[in-house]
VOLO-465754 format. One record per residue (C-alpha): x negated, y negated, z negated; residue in three letters. Coordinates in Angstrom, 1 decimal. Example, Ala and Ser with C-alpha at 12.3 -4.5 7.8 and 13.67 -1.06 7.14 Angstrom:
REM residues 2
site x = -12.3 | y = 4.5 | z = -7.8 | code = ala
site x = -13.7 | y = 1.1 | z = -7.1 | code = ser
REM end
This chain:
REM residues 286
site x = 0.0 | y = 0.0 | z = 0.0 | code = met
site x = -1.4 | y = -3.4 | z = 1.0 | code = glu
site x = -1.8 | y = -6.2 | z = -1.4 | code = asn
site x = -2.5 | y = -9.9 | z = -1.1 | code = glu
site x = -5.7 | y = -10.8 | z = 0.7 | code = lys
site x = -6.9 | y = -14.4 | z = 0.5 | code = val
site x = -8.9 | y = -15.5 | z = 3.5 | code = ile
site x = -10.8 | y = -18.7 | z = 4.4 | code = lys
site x = -9.6 | y = -20.7 | z = 7.4 | code = ala
site x = -12.0 | y = -22.9 | z = 9.4 | code = pro
site x = -11.9 | y = -26.7 | z = 9.0 | code = ser
site x = -9.4 | y = -28.2 | z = 11.4 | code = gly
site x = -11.6 | y = -31.2 | z = 12.1 | code = tyr
site x = -14.4 | y = -29.1 | z = 13.6 | code = leu
site x = -12.0 | y = -27.2 | z = 15.7 | code = met
site x = -10.4 | y = -30.5 | z = 16.8 | code = leu
site x = -13.8 | y = -31.8 | z = 18.0 | code = leu
site x = -14.3 | y = -28.5 | z = 19.8 | code = leu
site x = -10.9 | y = -28.8 | z = 21.5 | code = ser
site x = -11.5 | y = -32.4 | z = 22.6 | code = phe
site x = -15.0 | y = -31.4 | z = 23.8 | code = gly
site x = -13.6 | y = -28.6 | z = 26.0 | code = leu
site x = -10.8 | y = -30.7 | z = 27.4 | code = met
site x = -13.4 | y = -33.5 | z = 28.2 | code = thr
site x = -15.7 | y = -31.0 | z = 30.0 | code = ile
site x = -12.8 | y = -29.5 | z = 31.9 | code = gly
site x = -11.6 | y = -32.9 | z = 33.0 | code = gly
site x = -15.0 | y = -34.2 | z = 34.0 | code = leu
site x = -15.5 | y = -31.0 | z = 36.1 | code = asn
site x = -12.7 | y = -32.2 | z = 38.5 | code = phe
site x = -14.7 | y = -35.5 | z = 39.0 | code = leu
site x = -18.3 | y = -34.3 | z = 39.1 | code = gly
site x = -17.9 | y = -30.8 | z = 40.4 | code = gly
site x = -20.3 | y = -29.2 | z = 38.0 | code = trp
site x = -18.4 | y = -25.9 | z = 37.9 | code = phe
site x = -15.9 | y = -24.3 | z = 40.2 | code = pro
site x = -12.4 | y = -25.8 | z = 39.7 | code = ile
site x = -11.1 | y = -22.4 | z = 38.4 | code = ala
site x = -13.6 | y = -22.6 | z = 35.5 | code = ile
site x = -12.6 | y = -26.2 | z = 34.8 | code = gly
site x = -9.0 | y = -25.1 | z = 34.5 | code = ile
site x = -9.8 | y = -22.3 | z = 32.2 | code = val
site x = -11.8 | y = -24.7 | z = 29.9 | code = val
site x = -8.9 | y = -27.1 | z = 29.8 | code = leu
site x = -6.4 | y = -24.3 | z = 29.0 | code = val
site x = -8.7 | y = -23.1 | z = 26.1 | code = ile
site x = -8.9 | y = -26.7 | z = 24.8 | code = gly
site x = -5.2 | y = -27.1 | z = 24.8 | code = phe
site x = -4.7 | y = -23.6 | z = 23.3 | code = phe
site x = -6.9 | y = -24.4 | z = 20.4 | code = ile
site x = -4.5 | y = -27.3 | z = 19.5 | code = leu
site x = -1.8 | y = -24.8 | z = 18.7 | code = leu
site x = -3.7 | y = -23.4 | z = 15.7 | code = gly
site x = -3.8 | y = -26.5 | z = 13.5 | code = phe
site x = -1.9 | y = -26.7 | z = 10.3 | code = met
site x = -2.0 | y = -28.9 | z = 7.1 | code = ala
site x = -1.7 | y = -27.1 | z = 3.8 | code = ile
site x = -0.6 | y = -29.0 | z = 0.7 | code = glu
site x = -2.0 | y = -28.4 | z = -2.8 | code = pro
site x = -0.3 | y = -25.4 | z = -4.4 | code = asn
site x = 1.0 | y = -24.1 | z = -1.1 | code = ser
site x = -0.1 | y = -21.2 | z = 1.1 | code = ser
site x = 0.3 | y = -19.7 | z = 4.6 | code = arg
site x = 0.9 | y = -16.0 | z = 5.1 | code = val
site x = -0.6 | y = -14.9 | z = 8.5 | code = leu
site x = 0.5 | y = -11.9 | z = 10.6 | code = thr
site x = -0.9 | y = -10.9 | z = 14.0 | code = leu
site x = 1.6 | y = -9.0 | z = 16.1 | code = phe
site x = 3.2 | y = -7.6 | z = 13.0 | code = gly
site x = 0.0 | y = -6.8 | z = 11.1 | code = lys
site x = -0.8 | y = -8.7 | z = 7.9 | code = tyr
site x = -4.0 | y = -10.7 | z = 8.4 | code = val
site x = -4.2 | y = -12.6 | z = 5.1 | code = gly
site x = -3.1 | y = -15.6 | z = 3.1 | code = thr
site x = -4.7 | y = -19.0 | z = 3.3 | code = val
site x = -4.6 | y = -21.0 | z = 0.1 | code = lys
site x = -7.2 | y = -23.7 | z = 0.7 | code = asp
site x = -5.4 | y = -27.0 | z = 1.0 | code = asn
site x = -6.3 | y = -29.5 | z = 3.7 | code = gly
site x = -6.5 | y = -29.6 | z = 7.5 | code = phe
site x = -7.1 | y = -26.0 | z = 8.7 | code = arg
site x = -7.2 | y = -24.0 | z = 11.9 | code = trp
site x = -6.1 | y = -20.4 | z = 12.5 | code = val
site x = -5.7 | y = -18.1 | z = 15.5 | code = asn
site x = -2.8 | y = -19.6 | z = 17.5 | code = pro
site x = -1.5 | y = -16.0 | z = 18.1 | code = phe
site x = -0.9 | y = -15.6 | z = 14.3 | code = asn
site x = 2.6 | y = -16.0 | z = 13.0 | code = ser
site x = 2.6 | y = -18.3 | z = 10.0 | code = val
site x = 4.9 | y = -18.2 | z = 7.1 | code = lys
site x = 4.8 | y = -21.0 | z = 4.5 | code = lys
site x = 5.1 | y = -19.9 | z = 0.8 | code = ile
site x = 5.0 | y = -22.5 | z = -2.0 | code = ser
site x = 2.9 | y = -21.7 | z = -5.1 | code = leu
site x = 4.5 | y = -24.4 | z = -7.2 | code = arg
site x = 6.5 | y = -23.7 | z = -10.3 | code = ala
site x = 10.3 | y = -23.9 | z = -9.7 | code = arg
site x = 13.4 | y = -24.1 | z = -11.8 | code = asn
site x = 16.4 | y = -21.8 | z = -11.5 | code = leu
site x = 19.5 | y = -22.6 | z = -13.4 | code = glu
site x = 21.9 | y = -19.6 | z = -13.3 | code = thr
site x = 25.6 | y = -20.0 | z = -13.0 | code = ala
site x = 27.5 | y = -20.0 | z = -16.3 | code = gln
site x = 28.5 | y = -16.3 | z = -16.5 | code = leu
site x = 31.4 | y = -14.8 | z = -18.3 | code = lys
site x = 30.1 | y = -11.7 | z = -20.1 | code = val
site x = 31.3 | y = -9.5 | z = -22.9 | code = asn
site x = 28.9 | y = -9.3 | z = -25.9 | code = asp
site x = 28.1 | y = -6.2 | z = -27.9 | code = lys
site x = 31.4 | y = -6.5 | z = -29.8 | code = gln
site x = 33.4 | y = -6.9 | z = -26.6 | code = gly
site x = 34.1 | y = -10.6 | z = -27.0 | code = asn
site x = 34.1 | y = -12.7 | z = -23.8 | code = pro
site x = 31.5 | y = -15.4 | z = -23.9 | code = ile
site x = 30.1 | y = -18.0 | z = -21.4 | code = ile
site x = 26.3 | y = -17.9 | z = -21.1 | code = ile
site x = 23.8 | y = -19.5 | z = -18.8 | code = gly
site x = 20.0 | y = -19.6 | z = -18.6 | code = ala
site x = 17.1 | y = -21.6 | z = -17.1 | code = val
site x = 14.2 | y = -19.7 | z = -15.5 | code = val
site x = 10.9 | y = -21.3 | z = -14.6 | code = val
site x = 9.0 | y = -19.2 | z = -12.0 | code = trp
site x = 6.4 | y = -19.3 | z = -9.3 | code = lys
site x = 5.0 | y = -17.0 | z = -6.6 | code = val
site x = 1.9 | y = -15.2 | z = -7.8 | code = glu
site x = 1.4 | y = -12.6 | z = -5.0 | code = asn
site x = 2.3 | y = -13.9 | z = -1.6 | code = thr
site x = 2.1 | y = -10.5 | z = 0.1 | code = phe
site x = 4.8 | y = -9.0 | z = -2.2 | code = lys
site x = 7.0 | y = -12.2 | z = -1.9 | code = ala
site x = 6.8 | y = -12.1 | z = 1.9 | code = ala
site x = 7.0 | y = -8.4 | z = 2.7 | code = phe
site x = 8.3 | y = -6.4 | z = -0.3 | code = asp
site x = 11.7 | y = -8.2 | z = -0.6 | code = val
site x = 14.0 | y = -9.6 | z = 2.1 | code = glu
site x = 14.4 | y = -13.1 | z = 0.6 | code = asn
site x = 12.4 | y = -13.7 | z = -2.6 | code = tyr
site x = 14.3 | y = -16.8 | z = -3.7 | code = glu
site x = 17.6 | y = -15.0 | z = -3.5 | code = his
site x = 16.0 | y = -12.0 | z = -5.2 | code = phe
site x = 15.0 | y = -14.2 | z = -8.1 | code = val
site x = 18.5 | y = -15.6 | z = -8.5 | code = ala
site x = 20.3 | y = -12.2 | z = -8.4 | code = ile
site x = 17.8 | y = -10.4 | z = -10.7 | code = gln
site x = 17.8 | y = -13.3 | z = -13.3 | code = ser
site x = 21.6 | y = -13.2 | z = -13.6 | code = glu
site x = 21.5 | y = -9.4 | z = -13.8 | code = ser
site x = 18.9 | y = -9.5 | z = -16.7 | code = ala
site x = 21.0 | y = -12.2 | z = -18.5 | code = leu
site x = 24.1 | y = -10.0 | z = -18.3 | code = arg
site x = 22.2 | y = -6.9 | z = -19.6 | code = lys
site x = 20.8 | y = -8.9 | z = -22.5 | code = leu
site x = 24.2 | y = -10.4 | z = -23.4 | code = thr
site x = 25.9 | y = -7.1 | z = -23.6 | code = met
site x = 23.2 | y = -5.7 | z = -25.9 | code = ala
site x = 23.7 | y = -8.2 | z = -28.7 | code = tyr
site x = 26.5 | y = -9.8 | z = -30.7 | code = ser
site x = 27.4 | y = -13.5 | z = -30.4 | code = tyr
site x = 26.7 | y = -14.2 | z = -34.1 | code = asp
site x = 26.8 | y = -12.7 | z = -37.5 | code = his
site x = 30.5 | y = -13.4 | z = -38.0 | code = phe
site x = 31.2 | y = -10.6 | z = -35.6 | code = glu
site x = 28.4 | y = -8.3 | z = -36.7 | code = asp
site x = 27.2 | y = -8.9 | z = -40.2 | code = glu
site x = 24.7 | y = -6.0 | z = -40.0 | code = gln
site x = 23.0 | y = -7.3 | z = -36.9 | code = ala
site x = 19.3 | y = -8.3 | z = -37.3 | code = glu
site x = 19.4 | y = -10.4 | z = -34.0 | code = ile
site x = 22.3 | y = -12.3 | z = -32.5 | code = thr
site x = 22.5 | y = -14.5 | z = -29.5 | code = leu
site x = 23.3 | y = -17.7 | z = -31.4 | code = arg
site x = 21.2 | y = -17.2 | z = -34.5 | code = ser
site x = 17.9 | y = -15.9 | z = -33.0 | code = asn
site x = 17.4 | y = -18.0 | z = -30.0 | code = ser
site x = 13.5 | y = -17.7 | z = -30.0 | code = val
site x = 13.6 | y = -13.9 | z = -30.0 | code = glu
site x = 16.4 | y = -13.8 | z = -27.4 | code = ile
site x = 14.5 | y = -16.1 | z = -25.1 | code = asn
site x = 11.4 | y = -13.9 | z = -25.4 | code = his
site x = 13.4 | y = -10.8 | z = -24.6 | code = met
site x = 15.1 | y = -12.5 | z = -21.6 | code = leu
site x = 11.7 | y = -13.6 | z = -20.3 | code = glu
site x = 10.3 | y = -10.1 | z = -20.6 | code = his
site x = 13.4 | y = -8.5 | z = -18.9 | code = glu
site x = 13.3 | y = -10.9 | z = -16.0 | code = ile
site x = 9.5 | y = -10.5 | z = -15.6 | code = ser
site x = 9.9 | y = -6.7 | z = -15.2 | code = glu
site x = 12.5 | y = -7.1 | z = -12.5 | code = arg
site x = 10.6 | y = -9.7 | z = -10.5 | code = leu
site x = 7.2 | y = -7.9 | z = -10.5 | code = thr
site x = 8.2 | y = -6.1 | z = -7.3 | code = ile
site x = 8.5 | y = -9.5 | z = -5.5 | code = ala
site x = 5.1 | y = -10.9 | z = -6.9 | code = gly
site x = 6.9 | y = -13.5 | z = -9.0 | code = ile
site x = 5.5 | y = -14.7 | z = -12.3 | code = lys
site x = 8.0 | y = -15.9 | z = -14.9 | code = val
site x = 6.6 | y = -18.9 | z = -16.7 | code = val
site x = 9.6 | y = -19.4 | z = -19.1 | code = glu
site x = 13.1 | y = -18.2 | z = -19.5 | code = ala
site x = 15.6 | y = -19.6 | z = -22.1 | code = arg
site x = 19.3 | y = -19.7 | z = -22.8 | code = ile
site x = 20.8 | y = -23.1 | z = -21.7 | code = ser
site x = 24.5 | y = -22.5 | z = -22.5 | code = his
site x = 26.2 | y = -20.3 | z = -25.0 | code = leu
site x = 29.8 | y = -20.5 | z = -26.1 | code = ala
site x = 32.9 | y = -18.4 | z = -26.6 | code = tyr
site x = 35.2 | y = -18.0 | z = -23.6 | code = ser
site x = 38.0 | y = -20.6 | z = -23.6 | code = pro
site x = 40.8 | y = -18.0 | z = -24.3 | code = glu
site x = 39.3 | y = -17.0 | z = -27.6 | code = ile
site x = 37.3 | y = -20.1 | z = -28.5 | code = ala
site x = 40.1 | y = -21.6 | z = -30.7 | code = ser
site x = 40.8 | y = -18.4 | z = -32.6 | code = ser
site x = 37.1 | y = -17.9 | z = -33.2 | code = met
site x = 36.7 | y = -21.5 | z = -34.5 | code = leu
site x = 39.6 | y = -21.0 | z = -36.9 | code = gln
site x = 38.0 | y = -17.8 | z = -38.1 | code = arg
site x = 34.6 | y = -19.5 | z = -38.7 | code = gln
site x = 36.4 | y = -22.4 | z = -40.5 | code = gln
site x = 38.3 | y = -19.9 | z = -42.7 | code = ala
site x = 35.1 | y = -18.1 | z = -43.6 | code = thr
site x = 33.4 | y = -21.4 | z = -44.5 | code = ala
site x = 36.3 | y = -22.4 | z = -46.7 | code = val
site x = 36.2 | y = -19.0 | z = -48.5 | code = val
site x = 32.5 | y = -19.3 | z = -49.1 | code = ala
site x = 32.9 | y = -22.9 | z = -50.4 | code = ala
site x = 35.7 | y = -21.8 | z = -52.7 | code = arg
site x = 33.7 | y = -19.0 | z = -54.1 | code = ala
site x = 30.9 | y = -21.4 | z = -54.9 | code = lys
site x = 33.3 | y = -23.8 | z = -56.6 | code = ile
site x = 34.8 | y = -21.0 | z = -58.7 | code = val
site x = 31.3 | y = -19.8 | z = -59.7 | code = glu
site x = 30.4 | y = -23.3 | z = -60.8 | code = gly
site x = 33.7 | y = -23.9 | z = -62.6 | code = ala
site x = 33.3 | y = -20.7 | z = -64.7 | code = val
site x = 29.9 | y = -21.8 | z = -65.8 | code = gly
site x = 31.1 | y = -25.2 | z = -66.8 | code = met
site x = 34.0 | y = -23.7 | z = -68.8 | code = val
site x = 31.6 | y = -21.4 | z = -70.5 | code = glu
site x = 29.3 | y = -24.3 | z = -71.4 | code = met
site x = 32.2 | y = -26.3 | z = -72.7 | code = ala
site x = 33.4 | y = -23.5 | z = -75.0 | code = leu
site x = 29.9 | y = -22.9 | z = -76.3 | code = asp
site x = 29.3 | y = -26.6 | z = -77.0 | code = ala
site x = 32.6 | y = -26.9 | z = -78.9 | code = leu
site x = 31.8 | y = -23.8 | z = -80.9 | code = ser
site x = 28.3 | y = -24.8 | z = -81.8 | code = lys
site x = 29.2 | y = -28.4 | z = -82.8 | code = lys
site x = 32.3 | y = -27.2 | z = -84.6 | code = glu
site x = 34.3 | y = -30.1 | z = -83.1 | code = ile
site x = 37.5 | y = -28.0 | z = -83.1 | code = val
site x = 38.3 | y = -24.4 | z = -83.9 | code = his
site x = 40.3 | y = -22.6 | z = -81.2 | code = leu
site x = 42.0 | y = -19.3 | z = -81.5 | code = asp
site x = 42.1 | y = -16.9 | z = -78.5 | code = glu
site x = 45.4 | y = -18.3 | z = -77.2 | code = asp
site x = 44.1 | y = -21.9 | z = -77.3 | code = lys
site x = 40.9 | y = -20.8 | z = -75.6 | code = lys
site x = 42.8 | y = -19.1 | z = -72.9 | code = ala
site x = 45.0 | y = -22.2 | z = -72.4 | code = thr
site x = 41.9 | y = -24.4 | z = -72.3 | code = met
site x = 40.1 | y = -22.1 | z = -69.8 | code = val
site x = 43.2 | y = -22.1 | z = -67.6 | code = ser
site x = 43.5 | y = -25.9 | z = -67.6 | code = asn
site x = 39.8 | y = -26.5 | z = -66.9 | code = leu
site x = 39.8 | y = -24.0 | z = -64.0 | code = leu
site x = 42.8 | y = -25.7 | z = -62.5 | code = val
site x = 41.1 | y = -29.1 | z = -62.8 | code = val
site x = 37.7 | y = -28.0 | z = -61.5 | code = leu
site x = 38.9 | y = -25.7 | z = -58.7 | code = cys
site x = 41.7 | y = -27.9 | z = -57.4 | code = ser
site x = 41.2 | y = -29.7 | z = -54.1 | code = asp
site x = 43.2 | y = -32.7 | z = -55.4 | code = lys
site x = 42.4 | y = -35.1 | z = -58.1 | code = ser
site x = 43.8 | y = -34.2 | z = -61.5 | code = ala
site x = 46.5 | y = -36.3 | z = -63.2 | code = ser
site x = 45.6 | y = -36.8 | z = -66.9 | code = pro
site x = 48.3 | y = -36.3 | z = -69.6 | code = val
site x = 47.7 | y = -37.9 | z = -73.0 | code = val
site x = 48.9 | y = -35.7 | z = -75.8 | code = asn
site x = 50.0 | y = -38.0 | z = -78.8 | code = thr
site x = 51.0 | y = -35.1 | z = -81.0 | code = gly
site x = 49.1 | y = -32.1 | z = -82.4 | code = thr
site x = 47.5 | y = -29.3 | z = -80.5 | code = leu
site x = 50.4 | y = -27.1 | z = -81.5 | code = asn
site x = 53.0 | y = -29.3 | z = -79.8 | code = gln
REM end
């Protein structure tokens, strides 16, 4: 199996001087008769033929050359160059390029439909594979990137609300997910001689049909967690109040009074509304 072969192309300026020289000699031959006219015509034709092999190569660009279907090599030297005019020339850029995938609707590990998109930074590393191992390497990059993104999405849950036992989720572990996505795409694009510079998730959200219900679920979970924290703190405050009253012997409470006091304090501390104080002008027994 062939691989990339980098070749050197002659300077175009030297070949341009040679071409002009041949055409000058051929033209003067018609005036001075130094050679037979047939030879002058041949020299002129060669001079014009050389002009067909000139090309300008920009930095971070290349030209893949084939001669009657056979791979000749790849020219990567930038500048004004000359190659055999019989060669077929295919331009392949070596610059880094961005690919933004479409926002795909995919089911995650739990079966929930989510909308996900990614950005992939890539460039051609092996011009032979890019030119001859795949039909259209740019289209190949787009299709395989989307395929890798779908596979990764289906392997993990959206977040820990759906899968509390999961070590890695799409939303909570973005760094790990991006590394895995980059590795997955790199493996798929090796056949085309493509190097993945970076791959990362650019969009992640629940699908519209379940987004509102999932938001309500997350809000309910947050409220329950907050209430649990409030109750825990309120119990501690009630315990501190009872201990302080007992130690300082401010008032002696029997078990019924303690229960009433605990109930009142918990209602005040755990309520989501401001308490309305009631002034007791009688005795504790009233």
